[in-house]
C-alpha angles and dihedrals in degrees: 000000000000112000120195117203115202107206100150090120091064116117136193092250124077123012099310097123093047091049093051095047092043094048092051092046091051094047093048088052094048100039110015091163092072125089112233123204118186122205108203139169107263091230094061117089116203138157109239129201114264114273096029116128118219129206116187125217115209106205138179124188132340094286093055090047093054090047091051093049097046101035114015098041096054089048091050091049089056093045095054093041096241118187098191135021122211116193101206096191104026103257115102142113113321092221116016116175093245131063111278136208114201116203113198118207104160116073094186091087092056109024096093100233103183114256089230093060123097086247095057120132122275117228092265090049091052089053091049090049092051091049094047092049089055090050092050093050092053097045122111090217134008120206123196132178099229143028089241089059091046090054091050093049097045097089090055099051123102115252091245096053096084093223133290119307113233115220110163116226114256121258120200107155128130115262127216130216117274107245136177109262121231098229093194113157129290085054113219112229123177136198116176109185130125116251113273132138096252092050086074099210090164090069089066088070090056090051092047090050091051093050091049091049087057092052095254128134127215142155119220114209110205134169112214133150123209090217092065097060113356094183095051092044090053091048091050095050091043093053091044089056094043091052091044090236101130092118090053093065132065100197118191131166124255110329113230113237091245091056098049096085091049091055091046093051091054093056135084096213143004112233118197121186094169118144098208141358135181094216111342109232089179091065090055092046090052096048089041087061090048094250125150112236131224107190142176108260101254129140097252091053090053091047094048100039105029109186091339099098145046116246135206141184102198141019094265093055091045089056089048091054094047091050090049092055092047090053094045109037090170088062089062090056091049093050094047091051092048091050092051093049090049093050094048089065094070114010114115139207116238089253090057090046090052092051092054093045091047088056090056091048092048091052090058099043092101097032118122117237 
């Protein structure tokens, strides 16, 4: 069987390259008899498993991307004789002429952030959301990495789809020992997440202001790049200056994957203000480094961390939770260990991920389009 993997939506930020390489590795392990053809943006460099064919898409702006997805991709599927299409990051042809599995990795399109919030969709994002909803409705199968994501997607599925299939993303990173943190002021807080509206970096300024009002001192280490979201970056730096909090933030650019653990190990606590996530790699990175987590109280955080974190709904409560950890360092150890135990129950290797995805593919091999 010839399996086409549409990964043109992958970007350099986030975990896209790891997901692509891991998915292919898992599929080749689970179903080595299949031929795999990867469609990838020509600007993305990635090491692929041996035996994987690659077809590059040279794209311009949004219009050319939509044209490629809806016109060029179906033609290419026919040309290569594909039997199945897998959309690795959601976006793909609405109606290819072969059965299609749509894997959703970005919760922003389905998490229901109110349009009146500062994290509401821009016009282009609303168009993307409309398009992705059409794709989801026409898919033969929809795969998501968490139950929270499945709940968010449910209203957009066709009645005949049977619901989204939950296959957790794989996690194969080295873990560090859980240790008691020093919590000497200035406290060292870390938030490693690329700059997007729903990541809510601006709320860190509110938390910093509240801690300062209480006479505390902390430094927030964050990795953001102006190129990702220029408007949000400008708003963040402007507010940081207005609040006179520049010395409260250690702002670097994108943090390479290999450097994430090092930053985590140097911190006392991981603080996460995010408004929605599909899976929450950052939670796993934090607990992998043995860090206690203080997180916004959202469903995906509860699903990923269980009882192994402290949660908050506003800046005042966030400050309360940070102060609580500083006063009880042993609590941080207890929470990190609880989070790890919780995550071990359902995290997969890429081989296990490939086996589950191969089962979905096999079930559609004889399905009509």
